[in-house]
C-alpha positions as CSV (number, residue, x, y, z in Angstrom):
1,M,20.3,63.4,24.1
2,T,18.4,60.5,25.5
3,V,15.4,59.4,23.6
4,L,12.7,57.9,25.6
5,T,10.6,55.3,23.9
6,K,7.4,53.8,25.2
7,T,7.3,50.1,25.1
8,P,4.0,49.0,23.4
9,V,1.7,47.1,25.6
10,V,0.8,43.8,24.0
11,A,-2.5,42.4,25.0
12,P,-2.3,38.9,26.3
13,E,-3.5,36.2,23.9
14,P,-7.0,35.3,24.8
15,P,-7.3,31.6,25.7
16,I,-9.3,29.4,23.3
17,P,-12.3,28.4,25.3
18,P,-13.3,24.7,25.4
19,Y,-16.5,23.6,23.7
20,P,-19.5,23.5,25.9
21,A,-20.1,20.2,27.5
22,A,-23.4,19.8,25.7
23,A,-21.6,19.8,22.4
24,I,-19.3,16.9,23.3
25,Q,-21.0,13.5,24.1
26,S,-19.4,11.5,26.9
27,A,-16.5,9.5,25.7
28,T,-17.1,6.9,28.4
29,A,-20.6,5.8,27.4
30,T,-21.4,2.2,28.1
31,V,-21.4,0.0,25.0
32,V,-23.2,-3.3,24.7
33,S,-22.8,-6.0,22.0
34,R,-25.7,-7.7,20.4
35,R,-26.3,-10.0,17.4
36,I,-29.5,-9.0,15.7
37,G,-30.7,-10.0,12.2
38,G,-27.4,-11.6,11.1
39,L,-25.5,-8.4,12.1
40,D,-23.0,-8.0,14.9
41,W,-24.0,-4.8,16.7
42,R,-22.2,-2.3,19.0
43,I,-24.8,-0.1,20.7
44,C,-24.7,2.7,23.2
45,E,-26.6,1.5,26.3
46,G,-29.2,4.3,26.2
47,Y,-30.2,3.3,22.6
48,T,-30.5,-0.5,22.9
49,R,-34.3,-0.4,22.6
50,C,-34.1,1.7,19.4
51,V,-32.2,-1.0,17.6
52,E,-34.3,-3.9,19.0
53,V,-37.7,-2.5,18.0
54,V,-36.8,-2.0,14.4
55,P,-37.4,-5.1,12.2
56,P,-34.0,-6.7,11.4
57,A,-34.8,-6.6,7.6
58,A,-35.3,-2.8,7.9
59,W,-31.7,-2.2,8.7
60,R,-30.8,-3.4,5.2
61,D,-33.7,-1.6,3.5
62,P,-35.0,1.3,5.6
63,A,-37.6,2.1,2.9
64,S,-39.9,-0.4,4.6
65,L,-40.1,1.7,7.8
66,L,-43.0,4.1,8.2
67,G,-41.8,7.7,7.9
68,A,-38.3,6.8,6.6
69,V,-36.9,9.5,4.3
70,K,-33.8,9.0,2.1
71,V,-31.5,12.0,2.7
72,K,-28.6,11.2,0.5
73,E,-27.4,8.5,-2.0
74,N,-24.1,8.2,-3.8
75,D,-21.8,5.4,-5.0
76,G,-21.9,2.7,-2.4
77,R,-23.7,4.6,0.4
78,E,-27.2,5.6,1.4
79,V,-28.3,7.8,4.3
80,W,-31.9,7.6,5.7
81,R,-33.7,9.5,8.4
82,I,-35.9,7.4,10.7
83,R,-37.6,7.7,14.1
84,A,-37.5,5.0,16.7
85,E,-38.6,5.1,20.4
86,G,-39.0,8.9,20.2
87,H,-35.4,9.5,18.8
88,D,-34.6,11.0,15.4
89,L,-31.8,8.9,13.9
90,F,-29.8,8.8,10.8
91,V,-29.0,5.4,9.2
92,K,-26.0,5.1,6.9
93,L,-25.8,1.9,4.7
94,Y,-22.6,0.9,3.1
95,R,-23.3,-1.1,0.0
96,S,-20.1,-0.9,-2.1
97,E,-18.7,-4.1,-3.4
98,S,-15.9,-2.6,-5.4
99,L,-12.3,-4.0,-5.2
100,M,-11.1,-1.0,-3.3
101,A,-14.0,-1.3,-0.8
102,R,-13.1,-5.0,-0.2
103,I,-9.4,-4.1,0.3
104,K,-10.3,-1.4,2.8
105,R,-12.7,-3.8,4.6
106,C,-9.9,-6.4,5.0
107,W,-7.4,-3.9,6.1
108,R,-9.5,-1.6,8.4
109,G,-12.5,-3.8,9.2
110,P,-16.1,-2.8,8.6
111,A,-16.6,0.7,7.4
112,S,-19.3,1.4,10.0
113,L,-16.9,0.3,12.8
114,S,-14.2,2.6,11.4
115,E,-16.5,5.5,11.5
116,W,-17.6,4.6,15.0
117,R,-14.0,4.6,16.2
118,A,-13.4,8.0,14.5
119,A,-16.3,9.5,16.4
120,E,-15.0,8.1,19.6
121,Y,-11.6,9.5,19.0
122,A,-13.1,13.0,18.3
123,R,-15.1,12.8,21.6
124,R,-12.1,11.8,23.6
125,H,-10.2,14.9,22.3
126,G,-13.0,17.4,22.8
127,L,-14.0,17.7,19.2
128,P,-17.7,18.0,18.3
129,A,-18.9,15.3,16.0
130,V,-22.2,13.4,15.4
131,E,-23.1,11.1,18.2
132,P,-22.8,7.4,17.2
133,V,-25.7,5.4,18.5
134,A,-25.0,1.9,17.0
135,C,-23.0,0.2,14.3
136,G,-23.6,-3.2,12.8
137,W,-21.8,-5.4,10.3
138,D,-22.2,-8.7,8.7
139,V,-21.0,-11.7,10.7
140,G,-17.7,-12.8,9.3
141,R,-17.3,-9.5,7.3
142,R,-17.9,-11.4,4.0
143,S,-20.1,-8.7,2.4
144,A,-20.6,-5.0,2.4
145,G,-23.6,-5.1,4.8
146,C,-22.6,-2.4,7.2
147,V,-24.9,0.0,9.1
148,L,-24.1,3.1,11.2
149,V,-26.8,4.8,13.3
150,T,-26.2,8.3,14.6
151,A,-28.4,10.7,16.6
152,A,-29.8,13.7,14.7
153,L,-28.7,17.2,15.7
154,A,-31.6,19.5,16.4
155,Q,-31.7,22.7,14.3
156,A,-28.4,21.8,12.5
157,V,-27.8,23.0,8.9
158,P,-24.8,22.3,6.6
159,L,-22.1,24.9,6.6
160,N,-22.7,25.7,2.9
161,Q,-26.4,26.5,3.5
162,C,-25.6,28.5,6.6
163,W,-22.9,30.5,4.7
164,T,-25.3,31.2,1.8
165,D,-27.9,32.4,4.2
166,A,-25.4,34.7,5.9
167,M,-24.2,36.1,2.6
168,S,-27.7,36.9,1.5
169,L,-28.5,39.1,4.5
170,A,-29.5,42.6,3.4
171,D,-27.9,44.4,6.3
172,P,-24.1,44.7,5.6
173,A,-23.2,44.9,9.3
174,A,-25.2,41.8,10.2
175,R,-23.8,40.0,7.2
176,Y,-20.2,40.9,8.2
177,R,-20.8,39.8,11.8
178,M,-22.4,36.5,10.9
179,C,-19.7,35.6,8.4
180,L,-17.0,36.5,10.9
181,R,-18.5,34.3,13.5
182,L,-18.6,31.4,11.1
183,I,-15.1,32.0,9.9
184,R,-13.7,32.0,13.5
185,A,-15.7,28.9,14.5
186,V,-14.7,26.8,11.5
187,A,-11.0,27.9,11.7
188,E,-10.9,27.0,15.4
189,L,-12.5,23.6,14.9
190,I,-10.1,22.6,12.1
191,A,-7.1,23.9,14.1
192,R,-8.2,21.8,17.1
193,A,-8.7,18.8,15.0
194,H,-5.3,19.0,13.3
195,Q,-3.5,19.6,16.6
196,S,-5.3,16.6,18.1
197,G,-4.1,14.3,15.3
198,L,-7.4,14.2,13.4
199,R,-7.8,14.9,9.7
200,H,-11.0,14.7,7.7
201,V,-10.0,13.5,4.2
202,D,-13.3,14.7,2.7
203,L,-13.4,18.1,4.3
204,H,-16.0,20.2,2.5
205,A,-18.7,22.6,3.5
206,G,-21.4,19.9,3.3
207,N,-19.6,17.7,5.9
208,L,-19.7,20.4,8.6
209,L,-23.0,21.0,10.5
210,V,-23.7,24.4,12.2
211,V,-25.9,24.7,15.3
212,D,-26.1,28.5,15.8
213,D,-27.2,30.3,18.9
214,P,-27.1,34.1,18.3
215,E,-26.5,34.7,22.0
216,A,-23.6,32.2,22.2
217,H,-20.0,33.2,21.9
218,A,-19.7,31.3,18.6
219,P,-21.8,28.8,16.6
220,L,-21.1,25.1,17.2
221,I,-19.6,23.3,14.2
222,Y,-19.9,19.5,14.1
223,F,-18.0,17.0,12.0
224,V,-20.1,14.5,10.0
225,D,-19.4,11.7,7.5
226,L,-16.4,10.4,9.4
227,H,-15.8,7.3,7.2
228,G,-12.7,9.1,5.7
229,V,-11.1,10.3,8.9
230,R,-7.4,9.7,9.7
231,F,-6.6,10.0,13.4
232,G,-4.0,9.1,16.0
233,R,-0.9,10.6,14.5
234,P,0.4,14.2,14.0
235,V,-0.9,15.9,10.9
236,S,1.9,16.8,8.6
237,D,2.3,20.1,6.7
238,A,1.4,18.5,3.4
239,A,-1.8,17.0,5.0
240,V,-2.7,20.4,6.4
241,I,-2.4,22.0,3.0
242,R,-4.5,19.2,1.4
243,N,-7.2,19.6,4.0
244,L,-7.4,23.3,3.7
245,A,-7.4,23.1,-0.1
246,Q,-10.4,20.7,0.0
247,L,-12.4,23.2,2.1
248,N,-11.3,26.0,-0.1
249,Q,-12.9,24.3,-3.2
250,W,-16.4,25.5,-2.3
251,F,-15.5,28.7,-0.7
252,R,-13.4,29.9,-3.6
253,R,-16.7,30.4,-5.5
254,H,-18.8,31.6,-2.6
255,A,-16.5,33.7,-0.4
256,T,-14.3,36.7,-1.1
257,V,-10.5,36.7,-1.1
258,T,-10.6,38.8,2.1
259,Q,-12.8,36.3,3.8
260,R,-10.6,33.4,2.8
261,L,-7.5,35.2,4.0
262,R,-9.2,36.0,7.3
263,F,-10.0,32.3,7.7
264,L,-6.4,31.4,7.1
265,R,-5.2,33.9,9.7
266,C,-7.7,32.7,12.3
267,Y,-6.6,29.1,11.6
268,L,-2.9,29.9,12.0
269,E,-3.6,31.8,15.2
270,A,-5.7,29.1,16.8
271,R,-3.1,26.5,15.7
272,E,-0.3,28.4,17.3
273,A,-2.3,28.8,20.6
274,L,-2.8,25.0,20.8
275,E,0.8,24.0,20.1
276,H,1.6,23.0,23.7
277,R,-1.8,21.9,24.8
278,T,-2.2,18.5,23.1
279,P,0.3,15.6,22.8
280,L,0.0,15.4,19.0
281,A,0.3,19.1,18.3
282,R,3.1,20.3,16.2
283,R,4.4,23.6,14.8
284,L,3.7,24.3,11.2
285,G,6.9,24.5,9.2
286,L,5.7,27.2,6.8
287,D,5.2,30.9,7.1
288,V,2.1,32.7,6.0
289,R,3.4,33.5,2.5
290,Q,4.5,29.9,2.0
291,V,1.1,28.6,3.2
292,I,-0.7,30.9,0.8
293,N,1.5,29.8,-2.2
294,A,1.2,26.1,-1.3
295,L,-2.5,26.4,-0.7
296,D,-3.0,28.0,-4.1
297,R,-1.1,25.3,-5.9
298,R,-2.8,22.5,-4.0
299,A,-6.3,24.1,-4.5
300,R,-5.7,24.2,-8.3
301,A,-4.6,20.5,-8.4
302,H,-7.5,19.5,-6.2
303,A,-9.9,21.4,-8.5
304,R,-8.4,19.7,-11.6
305,R,-8.9,16.2,-10.1
306,L,-12.4,17.0,-9.0
307,Y,-13.3,18.4,-12.5
308,A,-11.9,15.4,-14.2
309,Q,-13.9,13.1,-12.0
310,R,-17.1,14.9,-12.8
311,D,-16.2,14.9,-16.5
312,R,-15.9,11.1,-16.5
313,R,-19.2,10.8,-14.6
314,A,-21.0,12.4,-17.6
315,L,-19.9,9.4,-19.8
316,R,-21.1,6.7,-17.4
317,T,-24.4,5.3,-16.1
318,N,-25.1,6.7,-12.6
319,K,-27.6,8.8,-10.7
320,Y,-27.1,11.8,-13.0
321,F,-26.5,10.3,-16.5
322,A,-27.2,7.1,-18.4
323,R,-25.7,5.4,-21.4
324,L,-28.4,4.5,-24.0
325,R,-28.5,1.9,-26.7
326,L,-31.3,2.0,-29.3
327,G,-32.1,0.1,-32.4
328,G,-30.6,0.8,-35.8
329,G,-27.0,1.2,-34.4
330,W,-27.9,4.3,-32.4
331,R,-26.2,4.8,-29.0
332,G,-25.3,7.7,-26.8
333,H,-25.8,9.4,-23.4
334,V,-28.7,11.1,-21.8
335,F,-29.1,13.5,-18.8
336,L,-31.2,12.4,-15.8
337,Q,-30.9,15.0,-13.1
338,A,-28.5,17.7,-11.8
339,K,-26.8,17.5,-8.5
340,H,-27.4,21.3,-8.0
341,A,-29.8,23.5,-9.8
342,V,-28.3,26.2,-12.0
343,P,-29.7,29.7,-12.3
344,G,-31.4,30.2,-15.7
345,S,-31.6,26.5,-16.4
346,R,-35.1,24.8,-15.9
347,A,-33.7,21.5,-17.0
348,S,-31.4,21.4,-13.9
349,T,-34.5,21.4,-11.7
350,L,-36.2,18.4,-13.6
351,T,-35.7,14.7,-13.2
352,F,-35.8,12.4,-16.3
353,S,-35.9,8.7,-16.6
354,V,-34.3,6.3,-19.0
355,E,-37.7,5.1,-20.1
356,Q,-38.7,8.6,-21.0
357,W,-35.7,9.1,-23.2
358,R,-36.2,5.7,-24.9
359,D,-39.7,6.8,-25.8
360,W,-38.7,10.3,-27.0
361,L,-35.7,9.0,-29.0
362,A,-37.3,5.9,-30.5
363,D,-36.9,7.5,-33.9
364,P,-34.0,10.0,-33.4
365,L,-34.1,11.5,-36.9
366,S,-37.8,12.5,-36.4
367,W,-36.5,15.5,-34.4
368,V,-35.0,17.0,-37.6
369,R,-37.1,15.4,-40.4
370,P,-39.1,17.8,-42.5
371,G,-42.7,18.2,-41.5
372,G,-42.1,18.0,-37.8
373,A,-43.5,20.4,-35.2
374,W,-40.5,22.6,-34.8
375,Q,-38.9,25.9,-35.9
376,M,-36.1,25.6,-38.4
377,I,-33.1,27.7,-37.4
378,K,-30.5,26.5,-39.9
379,D,-30.5,24.0,-42.8
380,S,-27.3,23.9,-44.8
381,H,-24.8,21.5,-46.3
382,S,-22.9,21.3,-42.9
383,G,-25.9,20.5,-40.6
384,T,-29.5,21.1,-39.4
385,V,-30.4,23.1,-36.4
386,C,-34.0,23.5,-35.2
387,R,-36.0,24.4,-32.1
388,A,-38.3,21.8,-30.5
389,A,-39.7,21.0,-27.1
390,L,-39.5,18.0,-24.8
391,P,-43.0,16.8,-23.8
392,T,-42.6,17.6,-20.1
393,D,-45.1,19.6,-18.0
394,P,-44.8,22.3,-19.1
395,P,-42.9,21.6,-22.3
396,L,-39.1,22.2,-22.1
397,P,-37.7,24.2,-25.1
398,V,-34.7,22.5,-26.6
399,V,-32.4,23.0,-29.6
400,V,-31.7,19.9,-31.8
401,K,-28.5,19.7,-34.0
402,R,-27.7,17.2,-36.6
403,T,-24.2,17.5,-38.2
404,R,-23.4,16.6,-41.8
405,A,-20.1,16.0,-43.5
406,R,-19.7,18.5,-46.3
407,N,-16.8,16.7,-48.1
408,L,-14.9,13.4,-48.2
409,A,-12.2,14.5,-45.8
410,R,-14.8,15.5,-43.2
411,R,-16.7,12.2,-43.6
412,I,-13.5,10.2,-42.9
413,S,-12.7,12.5,-40.0
414,L,-16.1,12.1,-38.4
415,A,-16.1,8.3,-39.0
416,L,-12.8,7.8,-37.2
417,R,-13.4,9.8,-34.1
418,A,-16.2,10.9,-31.8
419,S,-18.9,12.8,-33.5
420,R,-19.3,16.5,-33.2
421,G,-22.3,16.0,-30.9
422,L,-20.4,13.8,-28.5
423,R,-17.5,16.4,-28.4
424,T,-20.0,19.1,-27.6
425,W,-21.6,16.9,-24.9
426,R,-18.1,16.5,-23.2
427,R,-17.2,20.2,-23.6
428,G,-20.7,21.4,-22.4
429,Y,-20.4,19.4,-19.1
430,A,-16.8,20.4,-18.8
431,L,-18.1,24.0,-18.6
432,I,-20.9,23.2,-16.3
433,H,-18.7,21.2,-13.9
434,R,-16.4,24.2,-13.8
435,D,-19.3,26.6,-12.9
436,M,-19.2,28.2,-16.4
437,P,-22.7,28.7,-17.7
438,T,-23.7,27.2,-21.1
439,A,-26.7,25.5,-22.7
440,R,-27.0,22.2,-20.8
441,P,-26.7,19.1,-23.2
442,L,-29.6,16.8,-22.6
443,A,-29.0,13.9,-25.0
444,V,-26.5,12.9,-27.6
445,L,-26.8,10.0,-30.0
446,E,-24.4,8.5,-32.6
447,R,-25.2,6.0,-35.3
448,R,-22.5,3.6,-36.1
449,R,-21.9,1.0,-38.8
450,L,-18.9,-1.3,-38.5
451,G,-17.7,0.8,-35.6
452,L,-17.7,4.0,-37.7
453,V,-19.8,7.1,-36.9
454,V,-22.2,7.8,-39.8
455,D,-24.8,10.1,-38.2
456,G,-25.5,11.9,-34.9
457,I,-27.8,14.3,-33.2
458,L,-27.5,16.5,-30.1
459,I,-30.3,17.9,-28.0
460,T,-29.5,20.9,-25.7
461,E,-31.6,23.0,-23.5
462,A,-32.7,26.3,-25.1
463,L,-31.6,29.3,-23.1
464,P,-34.8,31.3,-22.3
465,D,-34.8,35.0,-23.2
466,A,-31.2,34.9,-24.4
467,H,-29.6,37.1,-27.0
468,D,-26.1,36.8,-28.4
469,L,-23.7,39.6,-27.4
470,D,-23.3,40.8,-31.0
471,A,-27.1,41.4,-31.5
472,L,-27.5,42.8,-28.0
473,I,-24.9,45.5,-28.5
474,S,-25.7,46.3,-32.2
475,V,-29.5,46.5,-31.8
476,Q,-30.7,46.8,-28.3
477,L,-28.1,49.0,-26.7
478,A,-28.3,51.3,-29.7
479,R,-31.9,52.2,-28.7
480,L,-30.9,53.4,-25.3
481,D,-29.9,57.0,-24.4
482,S,-26.3,57.8,-23.5
483,R,-26.8,57.3,-19.7
484,G,-28.6,53.9,-20.3
485,Q,-25.8,52.8,-22.7
486,R,-23.1,53.7,-20.2
487,R,-24.8,51.8,-17.4
488,A,-25.5,48.7,-19.6
489,K,-22.0,48.7,-21.0
490,D,-20.4,48.9,-17.6
491,L,-22.3,45.9,-16.5
492,L,-21.4,44.0,-19.6
493,I,-17.7,44.9,-19.2
494,E,-17.8,43.6,-15.6
495,A,-19.5,40.3,-16.6
496,L,-17.3,39.8,-19.7
497,S,-14.0,40.4,-17.9
498,G,-15.0,38.0,-15.1
499,L,-15.9,35.4,-17.7
500,V,-12.5,35.6,-19.4
501,R,-10.7,35.5,-16.0
502,R,-12.6,32.4,-14.9
503,M,-12.0,30.6,-18.2
504,N,-8.2,31.3,-17.8
505,E,-8.2,30.1,-14.2
506,R,-10.1,26.9,-14.9
507,G,-8.0,25.8,-17.9
508,L,-10.5,26.6,-20.7
509,V,-9.3,27.7,-24.1
510,H,-11.8,28.9,-26.7
511,R,-10.5,29.2,-30.2
512,D,-13.7,30.8,-31.5
513,F,-14.3,33.3,-28.7
514,K,-16.5,35.8,-30.5
515,A,-19.5,37.9,-29.7
516,S,-22.0,35.8,-31.5
517,N,-20.9,32.7,-29.4
518,I,-21.7,34.5,-26.1
519,M,-25.3,34.5,-25.1
520,V,-26.7,37.1,-22.6
521,Q,-29.6,36.5,-20.3
522,W,-30.7,39.7,-18.4
523,N,-33.4,39.1,-15.8
524,D,-33.4,42.8,-14.9
525,P,-32.4,44.5,-18.2
526,Y,-29.7,47.1,-17.9
527,A,-30.0,47.2,-14.1
528,G,-28.7,44.0,-12.5
529,P,-25.7,42.0,-13.7
530,P,-26.3,39.9,-16.8
531,R,-25.6,36.1,-17.1
532,L,-23.2,35.2,-19.9
533,S,-23.2,31.7,-21.4
534,L,-20.9,30.1,-24.0
535,V,-22.4,28.3,-27.0
536,D,-21.0,26.7,-30.2
537,L,-18.3,24.8,-28.3
538,D,-16.4,23.4,-31.3
539,G,-13.5,25.6,-30.5
540,L,-13.4,24.9,-26.8
541,A,-10.5,22.8,-25.2
542,V,-9.7,21.9,-21.6
543,R,-6.0,22.3,-20.8
544,R,-4.0,21.5,-17.7
545,R,-2.5,25.0,-17.9
546,T,-3.4,28.1,-19.9
547,S,-0.9,30.8,-20.9
548,D,-1.1,34.5,-21.7
549,R,-0.9,33.5,-25.4
550,H,-4.3,31.7,-25.2
551,V,-6.0,34.6,-23.4
552,R,-4.6,37.2,-25.9
553,R,-5.8,35.2,-28.9
554,A,-9.3,34.9,-27.4
555,L,-9.4,38.7,-26.7
556,A,-8.2,39.5,-30.2
557,R,-11.0,37.3,-31.7
558,L,-13.5,39.0,-29.5
559,N,-12.2,42.4,-30.5
560,V,-12.4,41.7,-34.2
561,S,-16.0,40.3,-33.8
562,L,-17.1,43.7,-32.4
563,D,-15.6,45.8,-35.3
564,H,-19.0,46.4,-36.8
565,C,-20.7,47.5,-33.5
566,R,-20.6,51.3,-33.6
567,T,-21.8,51.3,-30.0
568,V,-18.5,49.9,-28.8
569,T,-16.0,52.7,-28.6
570,R,-12.2,52.8,-28.1
571,T,-12.9,54.0,-24.5
572,D,-15.0,50.9,-23.9
573,R,-12.2,48.6,-25.1
574,V,-9.8,50.4,-22.7
575,R,-12.2,50.1,-19.8
576,F,-12.6,46.4,-20.5
577,L,-8.8,45.8,-20.5
578,M,-8.3,47.8,-17.3
579,R,-11.1,45.8,-15.6
580,F,-9.7,42.5,-16.9
581,L,-6.3,43.3,-15.5
582,T,-7.6,44.4,-12.2
583,G,-7.2,41.8,-9.5
584,W,-5.2,40.7,-6.5
585,G,-2.2,43.0,-6.4
586,R,-3.0,44.7,-9.7
587,D,-5.0,47.9,-10.5
588,G,-5.2,47.6,-14.4
589,A,-2.9,50.6,-15.0
590,D,-0.5,48.4,-17.1
591,Y,-3.0,47.9,-19.9
592,R,-1.0,49.7,-22.6
593,A,1.4,46.8,-23.4
594,L,-1.6,44.4,-23.7
595,W,-3.4,47.0,-25.9
596,R,-0.5,47.2,-28.4
597,D,-0.3,43.4,-28.5
598,L,-4.0,43.0,-29.1
599,D,-3.9,45.6,-31.8
600,R,-1.2,43.6,-33.6
601,R,-3.1,40.3,-33.2
602,S,-6.4,41.9,-34.3
603,R,-4.8,43.2,-37.6
604,A,-3.5,39.7,-38.3
605,K,-6.9,38.2,-37.5
606,R,-8.7,40.6,-39.9
607,R,-6.3,39.6,-42.7
608,Q,-7.0,36.0,-42.0
609,Y,-10.7,36.5,-42.1
610,E,-10.5,38.3,-45.4
611,R,-8.5,35.4,-46.9
612,H,-11.1,32.9,-45.6
613,K,-13.9,35.0,-47.0
614,A,-12.3,35.1,-50.4
615,W,-11.8,31.3,-50.3
616,K,-15.5,30.7,-49.5
617,L,-16.6,33.0,-52.3
618,E,-14.4,31.1,-54.7
619,H,-15.6,27.6,-53.6
620,Y,-19.2,28.2,-52.4
621,G,-20.2,31.4,-54.1
622,R,-21.0,33.0,-50.7
623,P,-19.0,34.4,-47.8
């Protein structure tokens, strides 16, 4: 018998449309050369008057111009927005005099000229990028005086802001359509760039500008900040993975797994469609599964490097932190401002100065000396903890801690290494830099004699309207009816399981992970999701890799710390384990093996607690 089969009709691949001509500036614009104010200039002919009317000194210090606004500042670079001859312009100043900057200047020439050439290359290959208006550099290239002037894009917003606005849309259908349009546009742009031999080495959501027209086929995405662009050669597989991992760093926190996989599929499809259309195009030597695995490894490595860089920044003097030296052997670190505001932290929205901290910390021990205007929380042989307030407007509630050595061994230990306050400072910002909520450290001081630590205090922001998880479950949830308890416990289980997963993913190990060390802030009590913060960070460590053993020990400690909470039932513990084990490719059904292991670890932990309690009774007369 002959079986007739119908050959499926495969729709032809839709061609990738070129960008509108308005999005790509002419690559053959006439360029003129000038020498103005000690700088050699390369200027697009239509903007010559804009450069000439600005006072030469203003190109080195735009603050003297009327209406100039500083947009961005980081190590070695400043970006200003000015207006000249009816044009809105951005002025980027390169000021770095570091050894690496000098080497790059000798090898590649002035940084402004390098960025100009990158923008020209992008225009020649049909890639939308900011329009360079002029670039200038010091005659002889003997210093870091480089200037790049670019034209402002009307109604352009950074991709991270555009994505956040799209994700906040109330209508699910509109949110889905907007996110899909952005995903396709960004994937196509990056595929075009890679197949044209251009790779942005600082590819993150802030370096992509979106100009969206709801009636257009897709939003227009523009490259900005081109000082770190490599161009003119095929982009290797390793470079592709590095580039995508950089972009993934922000979206791994603000996009779902489905959205990120959709972006990857769109990128691979656009890349394949462009394989034979550009001279520098090449076929990717990895299949989809290999790309996903390589991207996951590279994203983790990129995140570790970024986290380590931010951790080092918290111990230096820069825009966000400052090292402080006071009289009497006191020295330490203070917080100045946050790069991004954190929900639930008013300190992250404030800006402090070194002069303010010098005034407030002129007598450090006055913050914990008896008779002060504060509320004592703890005063024992191991330390003093009290509530106070910084004299801001309005006052900012803080918690001040002073650690004491309770025996000779502890005194020697504290004298030979960083103080407990400095370790908490490091661990607190390690959490914040990894997007893990905690009480923000604001100042830490150590007092040294002959190089040895003899005293120290730590000032942290007080978490407003926060309750520790132990008290919340034992007291507040016990007052609710059965339906209210179920709803509140489900929300806590969801938040707590997510907290443990994020700690594991980001290399955080907590050796004292118990309910009393987890603070809960609930803006909409028992209705919306709670915000969990970690406190008492003495047991926290940052590891390159974490294992199941670390996670299971933390879960066992948490389990034992909730033994006295009658509101927490066996069913709640099972639901927590199932939710914790639910993830990509898992449904939580294999919780039984973990349940048995946690039961064994919990029994051992209870025996250890009983032995420690007996030892404290014997030596201190109290548990």
